[in-house]
N, CA, C and O atoms as a MOPAC input file, in Angstrom:
PM7 MOZYME 1SCF
protein

 N     95.92600 1    78.82700 1  -167.92200 1
 C     94.66300 1    78.58400 1  -167.25200 1
 C     93.60100 1    78.13800 1  -168.27100 1
 O     92.83200 1    77.21000 1  -168.02400 1
 N     93.58400 1    78.81900 1  -169.40800 1
 C     92.59600 1    78.46800 1  -170.42600 1
 C     92.84400 1    77.06600 1  -170.95300 1
 O     91.90500 1    76.31800 1  -171.22500 1
 N     94.10600 1    76.71800 1  -171.09400 1
 C     94.45900 1    75.39000 1  -171.59800 1
 C     94.01600 1    74.30200 1  -170.60000 1
 O     93.56600 1    73.23000 1  -171.00500 1
 N     94.14800 1    74.58300 1  -169.31400 1
 C     93.70700 1    73.63900 1  -168.28100 1
 C     92.18900 1    73.43900 1  -168.35100 1
 O     91.71000 1    72.31100 1  -168.22700 1
 N     91.44200 1    74.50600 1  -168.54600 1
 C     89.98100 1    74.40900 1  -168.66200 1
 C     89.58300 1    73.58000 1  -169.87500 1
 O     88.62700 1    72.80600 1  -169.81500 1
 N     90.32000 1    73.73900 1  -170.98600 1
 C     90.01600 1    72.94900 1  -172.17900 1
 C     90.26400 1    71.46800 1  -171.92600 1
 O     89.47000 1    70.62300 1  -172.33900 1
 N     91.36300 1    71.15300 1  -171.25000 1
 C     91.67100 1    69.74500 1  -170.96800 1
 C     90.61600 1    69.12600 1  -170.04900 1
 O     90.18900 1    67.98900 1  -170.25000 1
 N     90.21300 1    69.88300 1  -169.05400 1
 C     89.16900 1    69.38000 1  -168.14600 1
 C     87.87900 1    69.14400 1  -168.93000 1
 O     87.19900 1    68.13800 1  -168.72600 1
 N     87.55000 1    70.05800 1  -169.81200 1
 C     86.35200 1    69.91000 1  -170.63200 1
 C     86.41600 1    68.69100 1  -171.53000 1
 O     85.43600 1    67.96200 1  -171.67800 1
 N     87.59600 1    68.47200 1  -172.13600 1
 C     87.77600 1    67.31600 1  -173.01400 1
 C     87.66600 1    66.02000 1  -172.22600 1
 O     87.12900 1    65.03600 1  -172.73400 1
 N     88.15900 1    66.00200 1  -171.01200 1
 C     88.06700 1    64.80400 1  -170.17800 1
 C     86.66000 1    64.60500 1  -169.61800 1
 O     86.22300 1    63.46700 1  -169.44500 1
 N     85.95400 1    65.68200 1  -169.33700 1
 C     84.61800 1    65.58200 1  -168.74900 1
 C     83.57200 1    65.16700 1  -169.77600 1
 O     82.59600 1    64.50000 1  -169.43000 1
 N     83.76300 1    65.55400 1  -171.03700 1
 C     82.77900 1    65.24700 1  -172.07700 1
 C     82.49900 1    63.75000 1  -172.20500 1
 O     81.33000 1    63.36400 1  -172.22000 1
 N     83.51800 1    62.88400 1  -172.29800 1
 C     83.21500 1    61.44400 1  -172.38700 1
 C     82.46800 1    60.90900 1  -171.17100 1
 O     81.63000 1    60.01500 1  -171.29800 1
 N     82.76900 1    61.45400 1  -169.99400 1
 C     82.05700 1    61.00100 1  -168.79300 1
 C     80.58400 1    61.37700 1  -168.84900 1
 O     79.72000 1    60.58500 1  -168.47100 1
 N     80.30100 1    62.57900 1  -169.31700 1
 C     78.90500 1    62.99700 1  -169.42600 1
 C     78.17100 1    62.16500 1  -170.47500 1
 O     77.02100 1    61.77700 1  -170.26800 1
 N     78.83400 1    61.88900 1  -171.60200 1
 C     78.19900 1    61.06400 1  -172.63100 1
 C     77.98500 1    59.63700 1  -172.13900 1
 O     76.96400 1    59.02300 1  -172.44700 1
 N     78.92200 1    59.11200 1  -171.38900 1
 C     78.76400 1    57.76200 1  -170.84600 1
 C     77.56500 1    57.69800 1  -169.90900 1
 O     76.85400 1    56.69300 1  -169.87900 1
 N     77.33800 1    58.75500 1  -169.15000 1
 C     76.17600 1    58.78100 1  -168.26100 1
 C     74.88700 1    58.75900 1  -169.05300 1
 O     73.91000 1    58.13700 1  -168.63500 1
 N     74.87200 1    59.43400 1  -170.19900 1
 C     73.67100 1    59.45400 1  -171.04300 1
 C     73.38900 1    58.09400 1  -171.64600 1
 O     72.23600 1    57.66600 1  -171.70600 1
 N     74.43400 1    57.41000 1  -172.09300 1
 C     74.25400 1    56.13400 1  -172.76400 1
 C     74.30200 1    54.95100 1  -171.82000 1
 O     74.12400 1    53.81300 1  -172.25400 1
 N     74.53400 1    55.18800 1  -170.55500 1
 C     74.69300 1    54.10100 1  -169.60300 1
 C     73.40700 1    53.54700 1  -169.06300 1
 O     73.43600 1    52.57600 1  -168.30800 1
 N     72.25600 1    54.13100 1  -169.42000 1
 C     70.99400 1    53.60900 1  -168.89800 1
 C     70.67700 1    52.29100 1  -169.57700 1
 O     71.27600 1    51.95000 1  -170.59700 1
 N     69.73000 1    51.54800 1  -169.00900 1
 C     69.36100 1    50.25300 1  -169.57100 1
 C     68.40800 1    50.37000 1  -170.73400 1
 O     67.92400 1    49.35500 1  -171.23400 1
 N     68.12100 1    51.59000 1  -171.18400 1
 C     67.22300 1    51.77400 1  -172.31100 1
 C     65.78100 1    51.55300 1  -171.94200 1
 O     64.96400 1    51.23700 1  -172.80800 1
 N     65.44400 1    51.71200 1  -170.66800 1
 C     64.08800 1    51.46600 1  -170.20800 1
 C     63.06600 1    52.36700 1  -170.85500 1
 O     61.89000 1    52.01000 1  -170.93800 1
 N     63.49500 1    53.54200 1  -171.32200 1
 C     62.58700 1    54.41900 1  -172.02400 1
 C     61.67100 1    55.21900 1  -171.13200 1
 O     60.84500 1    55.98100 1  -171.63400 1
 N     61.78700 1    55.07500 1  -169.84200 1
 C     60.91400 1    55.79000 1  -168.93700 1
 C     61.69300 1    56.24000 1  -167.72200 1
 O     62.55300 1    55.52200 1  -167.21300 1
 N     61.38300 1    57.42900 1  -167.27100 1
 C     62.08400 1    57.92800 1  -166.09800 1
 C     61.74300 1    57.09600 1  -164.86800 1
 O     62.58100 1    56.93600 1  -163.98000 1
 N     60.53700 1    56.57000 1  -164.80300 1
 C     60.15100 1    55.77400 1  -163.63700 1
 C     60.96100 1    54.48300 1  -163.57000 1
 O     61.27500 1    54.00700 1  -162.47900 1
 N     61.29900 1    53.91500 1  -164.72000 1
 C     62.04700 1    52.67000 1  -164.74800 1
 C     63.44800 1    52.86300 1  -164.17900 1
 O     64.06000 1    51.89500 1  -163.72800 1
 N     63.97000 1    54.09000 1  -164.18900 1
 C     65.31800 1    54.33500 1  -163.73900 1
 C     65.36500 1    54.93200 1  -162.34200 1
 O     66.45600 1    55.18400 1  -161.83100 1
 N     64.23200 1    55.16700 1  -161.70900 1
 C     64.19700 1    55.71400 1  -160.36400 1
 C     64.73800 1    54.70200 1  -159.36900 1
 O     64.64500 1    53.49400 1  -159.58400 1
 N     65.29900 1    55.20000 1  -158.28700 1
 C     65.81400 1    54.31700 1  -157.24500 1
 C     64.68900 1    53.48500 1  -156.63600 1
 O     64.92000 1    52.34400 1  -156.23800 1
 N     63.48600 1    54.02800 1  -156.55600 1
 C     62.35600 1    53.30500 1  -155.99100 1
 C     61.95300 1    52.09100 1  -156.80000 1
 O     61.29300 1    51.18900 1  -156.28500 1
 N     62.34700 1    52.05900 1  -158.06900 1
 C     62.00000 1    50.93000 1  -158.92300 1
 C     62.88400 1    49.72200 1  -158.62600 1
 O     62.59400 1    48.62500 1  -159.10300 1
 N     63.94800 1    49.89300 1  -157.85700 1
 C     64.86000 1    48.79200 1  -157.57000 1
 C     64.36900 1    47.91400 1  -156.43200 1
 O     64.77300 1    46.75500 1  -156.33200 1
 N     63.50900 1    48.43800 1  -155.57400 1
 C     63.03000 1    47.68400 1  -154.42600 1
 C     61.89900 1    46.75300 1  -154.80400 1
 O     61.53500 1    46.64500 1  -155.97600 1
 N     61.33700 1    46.07200 1  -153.79900 1
 C     60.19800 1    45.19400 1  -154.06400 1
 C     59.02800 1    45.99800 1  -154.63400 1
 O     58.72000 1    47.09000 1  -154.15700 1
 N     58.40600 1    45.46000 1  -155.62500 1
 C     57.32400 1    46.16300 1  -156.30000 1
 C     55.98100 1    45.84700 1  -155.64800 1
 O     55.68700 1    44.68800 1  -155.35800 1
 N     55.16500 1    46.88200 1  -155.41600 1
 C     53.82200 1    46.63600 1  -154.88500 1
 C     52.90200 1    46.15100 1  -156.00600 1
 O     53.08500 1    46.50200 1  -157.17100 1
 N     51.92500 1    45.35000 1  -155.63800 1
 C     50.96300 1    44.87200 1  -156.62400 1
 C     50.12300 1    46.05100 1  -157.11200 1
 O     49.66200 1    46.85400 1  -156.30100 1
 N     49.91900 1    46.16700 1  -158.42900 1
 C     49.11800 1    47.28400 1  -158.96700 1
 C     47.62200 1    47.03000 1  -158.77100 1
 O     47.00000 1    46.33300 1  -159.57200 1
 N     47.05200 1    47.58800 1  -157.71800 1
 C     45.65400 1    47.34000 1  -157.36900 1
 C     44.67100 1    47.77500 1  -158.45300 1
 O     43.66500 1    47.09700 1  -158.66100 1
 N     44.92400 1    48.86300 1  -159.13800 1
 C     44.01100 1    49.39800 1  -160.15500 1
 C     44.48100 1    49.07600 1  -161.56300 1
 O     44.31400 1    49.88900 1  -162.47300 1
 N     45.06300 1    47.90500 1  -161.75100 1
 C     45.67800 1    47.59100 1  -163.03700 1
 C     44.68300 1    47.57500 1  -164.19000 1
 O     45.02500 1    48.01800 1  -165.28700 1
 N     43.47900 1    47.08800 1  -163.98500 1
 C     42.50500 1    47.04100 1  -165.08100 1
 C     42.03600 1    48.45000 1  -165.46300 1
 O     41.94100 1    48.77300 1  -166.64700 1
 N     41.74900 1    49.27500 1  -164.47400 1
 C     41.29200 1    50.64000 1  -164.72500 1
 C     42.37000 1    51.44400 1  -165.44700 1
 O     42.08100 1    52.15600 1  -166.41000 1
 N     43.61000 1    51.32800 1  -164.98000 1
 C     44.70500 1    52.05900 1  -165.62000 1
 C     44.95100 1    51.55400 1  -167.04000 1
 O     45.20800 1    52.34600 1  -167.94700 1
 N     44.87500 1    50.24400 1  -167.23400 1
 C     45.07700 1    49.68600 1  -168.56800 1
 C     43.99600 1    50.16800 1  -169.52800 1
 O     44.28800 1    50.51500 1  -170.67300 1
 N     42.76000 1    50.19000 1  -169.06900 1
 C     41.65400 1    50.64700 1  -169.90600 1
 C     41.82800 1    52.11000 1  -170.29100 1
 O     41.62900 1    52.47100 1  -171.45100 1
 N     42.19400 1    52.94900 1  -169.34100 1
 C     42.41100 1    54.37700 1  -169.62800 1
 C     43.54400 1    54.55800 1  -170.62600 1
 O     43.45500 1    55.39300 1  -171.52500 1
 N     44.59700 1    53.78500 1  -170.47200 1
 C     45.72900 1    53.89900 1  -171.39400 1
 C     45.35100 1    53.41200 1  -172.79000 1
 O     45.71000 1    54.03700 1  -173.78700 1
 N     44.63300 1    52.30700 1  -172.85900 1
 C     44.24800 1    51.74800 1  -174.15700 1
 C     43.33200 1    52.69500 1  -174.92200 1
 O     43.34600 1    52.70900 1  -176.15300 1
 N     42.53800 1    53.48300 1  -174.20900 1
 C     41.65800 1    54.44700 1  -174.86400 1
 C     42.48400 1    55.44100 1  -175.68300 1
 O     42.06800 1    55.84200 1  -176.77000 1
 N     43.64500 1    55.83700 1  -175.17200 1
 C     44.50300 1    56.77300 1  -175.90400 1
 C     45.48000 1    56.04300 1  -176.81500 1
 O     45.93200 1    56.61100 1  -177.81000 1
 N     45.80900 1    54.81300 1  -176.49900 1
 C     46.77700 1    54.02500 1  -177.26100 1
 C     46.22700 1    53.62200 1  -178.63000 1
 O     46.93900 1    53.66800 1  -179.63400 1
 N     44.95900 1    53.23000 1  -178.65700 1
 C     44.33500 1    52.78800 1  -179.90800 1
 C     43.88200 1    53.98900 1  -180.72800 1
 O     43.30700 1    54.93500 1  -180.19000 1
 N     44.14400 1    53.94800 1  -182.03200 1
 C     43.67500 1    55.02400 1  -182.90500 1
 C     42.16000 1    55.10300 1  -182.90000 1
 O     41.58500 1    56.19200 1  -182.88700 1
 N     41.51900 1    53.94900 1  -182.91200 1
 C     40.06200 1    53.88600 1  -182.85600 1
 C     39.68300 1    52.85100 1  -181.79600 1
 O     39.73800 1    51.65100 1  -182.06600 1
 N     39.30300 1    53.28900 1  -180.60600 1
 C     38.99400 1    52.33000 1  -179.54200 1
 C     37.64500 1    51.63200 1  -179.69500 1
 O     37.32100 1    50.74100 1  -178.91100 1
 N     36.86000 1    52.02200 1  -180.69000 1
 C     35.53300 1    51.43600 1  -180.90200 1
 C     35.66500 1    50.14400 1  -181.70400 1
 O     36.41500 1    50.08800 1  -182.67900 1
 N     34.94700 1    49.11800 1  -181.29800 1
 C     34.87900 1    47.88700 1  -182.06800 1
 C     35.96800 1    46.87900 1  -181.77500 1
 O     36.20600 1    45.98900 1  -182.59100 1
 N     36.63700 1    46.98500 1  -180.64200 1
 C     37.65700 1    46.00000 1  -180.28000 1
 C     36.96000 1    44.67000 1  -180.01700 1
 O     35.89800 1    44.62200 1  -179.39800 1
 N     37.57400 1    43.59500 1  -180.49600 1
 C     37.01300 1    42.24500 1  -180.31000 1
 C     38.00500 1    41.35900 1  -179.56100 1
 O     39.19400 1    41.66300 1  -179.46400 1
 N     37.48300 1    40.26400 1  -179.03900 1
 C     38.29500 1    39.20100 1  -178.44000 1
 C     39.28300 1    39.72900 1  -177.39800 1
 O     40.43200 1    39.28900 1  -177.35400 1
 N     38.84500 1    40.66100 1  -176.56700 1
 C     39.74500 1    41.25800 1  -175.57400 1
 C     39.88400 1    40.35400 1  -174.35500 1
 O     38.90600 1    39.81600 1  -173.83700 1
 N     41.11600 1    40.20600 1  -173.92000 1
 C     41.40900 1    39.44500 1  -172.71700 1
 C     42.58400 1    40.06800 1  -171.99600 1
 O     43.44500 1    40.70000 1  -172.60800 1
 N     42.60700 1    39.88100 1  -170.68700 1
 C     43.69500 1    40.42400 1  -169.88700 1
 C     44.10100 1    39.40400 1  -168.84000 1
 O     43.25700 1    38.76900 1  -168.20800 1
 N     45.40600 1    39.25700 1  -168.66900 1
 C     45.93900 1    38.36600 1  -167.64300 1
 C     46.26700 1    39.19100 1  -166.40400 1
 O     46.68900 1    40.34300 1  -166.51000 1
 N     46.07400 1    38.60400 1  -165.24300 1
 C     46.43500 1    39.27700 1  -163.99600 1
 C     47.93900 1    39.56100 1  -163.98700 1
 O     48.71800 1    38.79600 1  -164.55500 1
 N     48.34600 1    40.65100 1  -163.35000 1
 C     49.77800 1    40.96800 1  -163.27900 1
 C     50.56900 1    39.91400 1  -162.51700 1
 O     50.13800 1    39.41200 1  -161.47900 1
 N     51.72800 1    39.59700 1  -163.05700 1
 C     52.67800 1    38.69700 1  -162.39900 1
 C     54.05400 1    39.34600 1  -162.46800 1
 O     54.32900 1    40.15700 1  -163.35200 1
 N     54.90700 1    38.98100 1  -161.53200 1
 C     56.27000 1    39.50800 1  -161.54700 1
 C     57.04600 1    38.87600 1  -162.69500 1
 O     57.13900 1    37.65300 1  -162.80300 1
 N     57.59300 1    39.71900 1  -163.53600 1
 C     58.42600 1    39.28500 1  -164.66500 1
 C     59.65700 1    40.18000 1  -164.70600 1
 O     59.63300 1    41.30900 1  -164.21600 1
 N     60.71500 1    39.67500 1  -165.28600 1
 C     61.93400 1    40.46400 1  -165.42100 1
 C     61.86000 1    41.29700 1  -166.68300 1
 O     61.71000 1    40.76700 1  -167.78400 1
 N     61.96800 1    42.61100 1  -166.51600 1
 C     61.97700 1    43.55600 1  -167.63000 1
 C     63.18500 1    44.45900 1  -167.42900 1
 O     63.30500 1    45.12400 1  -166.40000 1
 N     64.07000 1    44.48300 1  -168.40300 1
 C     65.26600 1    45.30300 1  -168.26900 1
 C     66.16300 1    44.84900 1  -167.13800 1
 O     66.88900 1    45.65400 1  -166.55500 1
 N     66.11800 1    43.56000 1  -166.82300 1
 C     66.96900 1    43.01000 1  -165.77700 1
 C     66.43000 1    43.16200 1  -164.35900 1
 O     67.09800 1    42.77800 1  -163.40000 1
 N     65.22800 1    43.72000 1  -164.21700 1
 C     64.64000 1    43.93200 1  -162.88800 1
 C     63.22100 1    43.38800 1  -162.85000 1
 O     62.55100 1    43.35200 1  -163.88200 1
 N     62.74600 1    42.96300 1  -161.67500 1
 C     61.38500 1    42.42400 1  -161.58800 1
 C     60.33200 1    43.53900 1  -161.47700 1
 O     60.42700 1    44.42700 1  -160.62900 1
 N     59.35000 1    43.46300 1  -162.34100 1
 C     58.21700 1    44.37800 1  -162.31200 1
 C     56.95200 1    43.56200 1  -162.52700 1
 O     56.98900 1    42.47700 1  -163.10700 1
 N     55.82800 1    44.09900 1  -162.05200 1
 C     54.55700 1    43.45700 1  -162.36000 1
 C     54.20800 1    43.76300 1  -163.80400 1
 O     54.30400 1    44.90200 1  -164.26000 1
 N     53.79700 1    42.70900 1  -164.52000 1
 C     53.43100 1    42.82900 1  -165.92500 1
 C     52.08300 1    42.15200 1  -166.12600 1
 O     51.88100 1    41.00700 1  -165.72000 1
 N     51.16900 1    42.87300 1  -166.75700 1
 C     49.86800 1    42.30700 1  -167.13400 1
 C     49.83300 1    42.23900 1  -168.65200 1
 O     50.20900 1    43.19800 1  -169.32600 1
 N     49.39300 1    41.13500 1  -169.18300 1
 C     49.33100 1    40.97400 1  -170.63000 1
 C     47.90600 1    41.20000 1  -171.12300 1
 O     46.93700 1    40.79700 1  -170.48000 1
 N     47.80100 1    41.85100 1  -172.27300 1
 C     46.51100 1    42.15400 1  -172.88300 1
 C     46.52800 1    41.60500 1  -174.30600 1
 O     47.49800 1    41.77300 1  -175.04500 1
 N     45.44600 1    40.95400 1  -174.66700 1
 C     45.27900 1    40.45700 1  -176.03400 1
 C     43.96900 1    41.03000 1  -176.56300 1
 O     42.96300 1    41.04200 1  -175.85300 1
 N     43.97900 1    41.50400 1  -177.80600 1
 C     42.78900 1    42.12900 1  -178.38300 1
 C     42.92400 1    42.16000 1  -179.90200 1
 O     44.02000 1    42.04800 1  -180.45100 1
 N     41.78400 1    42.31400 1  -180.55900 1
 C     41.76200 1    42.48800 1  -182.00400 1
 C     41.09700 1    43.82600 1  -182.28300 1
 O     39.88100 1    43.95600 1  -182.14100 1
 N     41.89100 1    44.83300 1  -182.68400 1
 C     41.30600 1    46.15600 1  -182.94800 1
 C     40.69400 1    46.23200 1  -184.33800 1
 O     41.07100 1    45.48500 1  -185.24100 1
 N     39.75300 1    47.13700 1  -184.49100 1
 C     39.18400 1    47.40300 1  -185.81100 1
 C     40.16700 1    48.30000 1  -186.55200 1
 O     40.62400 1    49.31300 1  -186.02400 1
 N     40.48100 1    47.91500 1  -187.77100 1
 C     41.40800 1    48.69800 1  -188.58700 1
 C     40.69400 1    49.92800 1  -189.14000 1
 O     39.47000 1    50.02700 1  -189.05200 1
 N     41.44300 1    50.85200 1  -189.70000 1
 C     40.85600 1    52.09900 1  -190.21700 1
 C     39.87700 1    51.85400 1  -191.36300 1
 O     38.97800 1    52.66200 1  -191.59400 1
 N     40.04900 1    50.73500 1  -192.08700 1
 C     39.12400 1    50.42100 1  -193.17800 1
 C     37.91400 1    49.61200 1  -192.70900 1
 O     37.08300 1    49.20900 1  -193.52300 1
 N     37.81100 1    49.37200 1  -191.38900 1
 C     36.67600 1    48.63800 1  -190.83000 1
 C     36.89900 1    47.13900 1  -190.71700 1
 O     36.06500 1    46.43400 1  -190.14700 1
 N     38.00500 1    46.64000 1  -191.24800 1
 C     38.28000 1    45.20300 1  -191.20700 1
 C     38.98600 1    44.82100 1  -189.90200 1
 O     39.39800 1    45.67700 1  -189.12000 1
 N     39.11000 1    43.52300 1  -189.70000 1
 C     39.82200 1    42.99400 1  -188.54200 1
 C     40.93100 1    42.09200 1  -189.03200 1
 O     40.72800 1    41.26600 1  -189.92200 1
 N     42.09700 1    42.25300 1  -188.45100 1
 C     43.21700 1    41.36200 1  -188.75400 1
 C     43.43500 1    40.49700 1  -187.52500 1
 O     42.53900 1    40.37600 1  -186.68900 1
 N     44.57100 1    39.91300 1  -187.40500 1
 C     44.84300 1    39.02100 1  -186.28200 1
 C     44.90800 1    39.73700 1  -184.93700 1
 O     45.03900 1    40.95900 1  -184.87300 1
 N     44.81600 1    38.95500 1  -183.86800 1
 C     44.88100 1    39.54200 1  -182.52400 1
 C     46.27400 1    40.09700 1  -182.23400 1
 O     47.27100 1    39.65400 1  -182.80600 1
 N     46.31600 1    41.06300 1  -181.34400 1
 C     47.57400 1    41.67000 1  -180.90300 1
 C     47.76200 1    41.37400 1  -179.42800 1
 O     46.79800 1    41.26800 1  -178.66900 1
 N     48.99300 1    41.24600 1  -179.04400 1
 C     49.31900 1    40.97300 1  -177.65000 1
 C     50.30300 1    42.03500 1  -177.17700 1
 O     51.30900 1    42.30100 1  -177.83600 1
 N     50.00400 1    42.63800 1  -176.03500 1
 C     50.85600 1    43.68000 1  -175.47000 1
 C     51.12300 1    43.35300 1  -174.00800 1
 O     50.27700 1    42.77600 1  -173.32400 1
 N     52.30800 1    43.72800 1  -173.53800 1
 C     52.67200 1    43.56800 1  -172.13500 1
 C     52.65500 1    44.95200 1  -171.49000 1
 O     53.30600 1    45.87700 1  -171.97400 1
 N     51.91300 1    45.08400 1  -170.40700 1
 C     51.82500 1    46.35500 1  -169.69200 1
 C     52.68100 1    46.24400 1  -168.44500 1
 O     52.46600 1    45.36900 1  -167.60600 1
 N     53.65600 1    47.14100 1  -168.32800 1
 C     54.60000 1    47.12400 1  -167.21600 1
 C     54.14300 1    48.12500 1  -166.15900 1
 O     53.84500 1    49.28100 1  -166.46200 1
 N     54.09400 1    47.65900 1  -164.92200 1
 C     53.71600 1    48.50000 1  -163.78400 1
 C     54.94300 1    48.71500 1  -162.90400 1
 O     55.63200 1    47.76300 1  -162.53800 1
 N     55.20500 1    49.96800 1  -162.57300 1
 C     56.32400 1    50.32400 1  -161.70200 1
 C     55.75200 1    51.04800 1  -160.48600 1
 O     54.98000 1    51.99800 1  -160.61700 1
 N     56.13700 1    50.59200 1  -159.33100 1
 C     55.63600 1    51.17000 1  -158.07800 1
 C     54.11200 1    51.19500 1  -158.02300 1
 O     53.51400 1    52.13700 1  -157.50500 1
 N     53.49200 1    50.14500 1  -158.56600 1
 C     52.04200 1    50.00200 1  -158.51400 1
 C     51.27400 1    50.80700 1  -159.54600 1
 O     50.04300 1    50.82400 1  -159.52100 1
 N     51.98100 1    51.48200 1  -160.46300 1
 C     51.32700 1    52.33800 1  -161.47700 1
 C     51.74600 1    51.90000 1  -162.87400 1
 O     52.86200 1    51.42300 1  -163.07600 1
 N     50.84300 1    52.06700 1  -163.83500 1
 C     51.15600 1    51.74100 1  -165.21900 1
 C     52.30100 1    52.62500 1  -165.68300 1
 O     52.24500 1    53.84800 1  -165.55200 1
 N     53.33200 1    52.00500 1  -166.22300 1
 C     54.50800 1    52.74900 1  -166.67500 1
 C     54.59200 1    52.79900 1  -168.18600 1
 O     54.80900 1    53.86500 1  -168.76200 1
 N     54.42000 1    51.64100 1  -168.84200 1
 C     54.52300 1    51.61300 1  -170.29400 1
 C     53.96600 1    50.30700 1  -170.84400 1
 O     53.70500 1    49.35200 1  -170.11300 1
 N     53.79600 1    50.30700 1  -172.16400 1
 C     53.34500 1    49.10500 1  -172.86600 1
 C     54.48100 1    48.62500 1  -173.74900 1
 O     55.10600 1    49.41200 1  -174.46000 1
 N     54.74200 1    47.33100 1  -173.69800 1
 C     55.72800 1    46.72900 1  -174.58500 1
 C     54.99200 1    46.24700 1  -175.82500 1
 O     54.10400 1    45.39800 1  -175.74100 1
 N     55.36500 1    46.79200 1  -176.97200 1
 C     54.70700 1    46.43300 1  -178.22900 1
 C     54.84800 1    44.94600 1  -178.54000 1
 O     53.91300 1    44.32000 1  -179.03900 1
 N     55.99900 1    44.39400 1  -178.24700 1
 C     56.23800 1    42.97400 1  -178.51200 1
 C     56.13100 1    42.21400 1  -177.19400 1
 O     57.12800 1    41.98300 1  -176.50900 1
 N     54.93200 1    41.84200 1  -176.86300 1
 C     54.70000 1    41.16700 1  -175.58900 1
 C     54.90400 1    39.67400 1  -175.64200 1
 O     54.74900 1    39.00100 1  -174.62300 1
 N     55.24900 1    39.12800 1  -176.79900 1
 C     55.34100 1    37.68600 1  -176.99100 1
 C     56.14100 1    36.95100 1  -175.94300 1
 O     55.59500 1    36.08300 1  -175.26100 1
 N     57.42700 1    37.26700 1  -175.78600 1
 C     58.27000 1    36.56700 1  -174.81400 1
 C     57.83900 1    36.86300 1  -173.38800 1
 O     57.86400 1    35.98000 1  -172.53100 1
 N     57.44700 1    38.09600 1  -173.13600 1
 C     57.05500 1    38.50100 1  -171.78800 1
 C     55.73900 1    37.84800 1  -171.38100 1
 O     55.51500 1    37.59000 1  -170.19900 1
 N     54.87300 1    37.58200 1  -172.34200 1
 C     53.53700 1    37.06400 1  -172.04500 1
 C     53.40600 1    35.55100 1  -172.21700 1
 O     52.29400 1    35.02500 1  -172.20200 1
 N     54.51600 1    34.85300 1  -172.37800 1
 C     54.46100 1    33.39700 1  -172.52200 1
 C     53.82000 1    32.79700 1  -171.27400 1
 O     54.23300 1    33.09300 1  -170.15200 1
 N     52.82700 1    31.96800 1  -171.47200 1
 C     52.15800 1    31.30100 1  -170.36500 1
 C     51.09300 1    32.13100 1  -169.67400 1
 O     50.54000 1    31.69800 1  -168.66300 1
 N     50.79100 1    33.31800 1  -170.19800 1
 C     49.76800 1    34.16900 1  -169.58200 1
 C     48.40300 1    33.49300 1  -169.67300 1
 O     48.06600 1    32.87500 1  -170.68300 1
 N     47.63100 1    33.62000 1  -168.60900 1
 C     46.28200 1    33.06200 1  -168.55900 1
 C     45.31000 1    34.22900 1  -168.68600 1
 O     45.16700 1    35.03400 1  -167.76700 1
 N     44.65300 1    34.30800 1  -169.82200 1
 C     43.77100 1    35.44000 1  -170.12000 1
 C     42.35400 1    35.20100 1  -169.61200 1
 O     41.81000 1    34.10100 1  -169.71500 1
 N     41.77800 1    36.25800 1  -169.06200 1
 C     40.37100 1    36.27500 1  -168.67800 1
 C     39.69700 1    37.32200 1  -169.56100 1
 O     40.36100 1    38.25800 1  -170.00700 1
 N     38.41800 1    37.19100 1  -169.82300 1
 C     37.73500 1    38.19100 1  -170.66100 1
 C     37.92200 1    39.60500 1  -170.10900 1
 O     37.95100 1    39.81600 1  -168.89700 1
 N     38.04500 1    40.55200 1  -171.01200 1
 C     38.21700 1    41.96900 1  -170.66400 1
 C     37.14100 1    42.75400 1  -171.41600 1
 O     37.45000 1    43.51300 1  -172.33400 1
 N     35.85600 1    42.56500 1  -171.01900 1
 C     34.74500 1    43.16000 1  -171.77100 1
 C     34.76800 1    44.69200 1  -171.77700 1
 O     34.23600 1    45.31100 1  -172.69900 1
 N     35.37900 1    45.31000 1  -170.75800 1
 C     35.44600 1    46.78100 1  -170.72700 1
 C     36.19900 1    47.31300 1  -171.93500 1
 O     35.87300 1    48.38500 1  -172.44600 1
 N     37.20200 1    46.57800 1  -172.39600 1
 C     37.97200 1    47.00200 1  -173.56900 1
 C     37.12600 1    46.90700 1  -174.83700 1
 O     37.27100 1    47.72800 1  -175.74300 1
 N     36.25900 1    45.92700 1  -174.90300 1
 C     35.40000 1    45.74400 1  -176.07300 1
 C     34.27100 1    46.78900 1  -176.11600 1
 O     33.72500 1    47.06800 1  -177.18300 1
 N     33.93000 1    47.35500 1  -174.97300 1
 C     32.81200 1    48.31600 1  -174.90200 1
 C     33.24800 1    49.76700 1  -174.98100 1
 O     32.42900 1    50.66800 1  -174.79900 1
 N     34.53600 1    50.01200 1  -175.25000 1
 C     35.02000 1    51.39400 1  -175.28900 1
 C     34.34400 1    52.20500 1  -176.38700 1
 O     33.98200 1    51.67900 1  -177.43900 1
 N     34.18500 1    53.49300 1  -176.11800 1
 C     33.68900 1    54.42300 1  -177.09900 1
 C     34.71100 1    55.54900 1  -177.22500 1
 O     35.68300 1    55.61100 1  -176.47200 1
 N     34.48000 1    56.41700 1  -178.16600 1
 C     35.42300 1    57.53500 1  -178.35700 1
 C     35.29200 1    58.54300 1  -177.29100 1
 O     36.00700 1    59.54500 1  -177.29800 1

């Protein structure tokens, strides 16, 4: 009986590990929910949610320059369509200087901000940016 339990355990272990590694690497529980597979609703509060997230995302939210945001459009992320809004901004560095602008892709799942893609380049190709003055006016 004990030997049978060991064999079952040895056979079950690879299946459990395969389940762990079988995700698409989305990095978020919302990205893997069954509700994320259906048609995505437009994120009505995308600017407000993006601003709130950027306040915590940036080490120093004061002094951001050249901020712009593109309206969300459906893009394929992880093999599935999600609304993505692109943000471009130049943050103030810790030494007070400014380097080049940064571009981030914000992914919305089920109408809510899910995550930011650090490398928004490919995802944000062709994005049409409008001024995002709220990002430039942030305080601590």
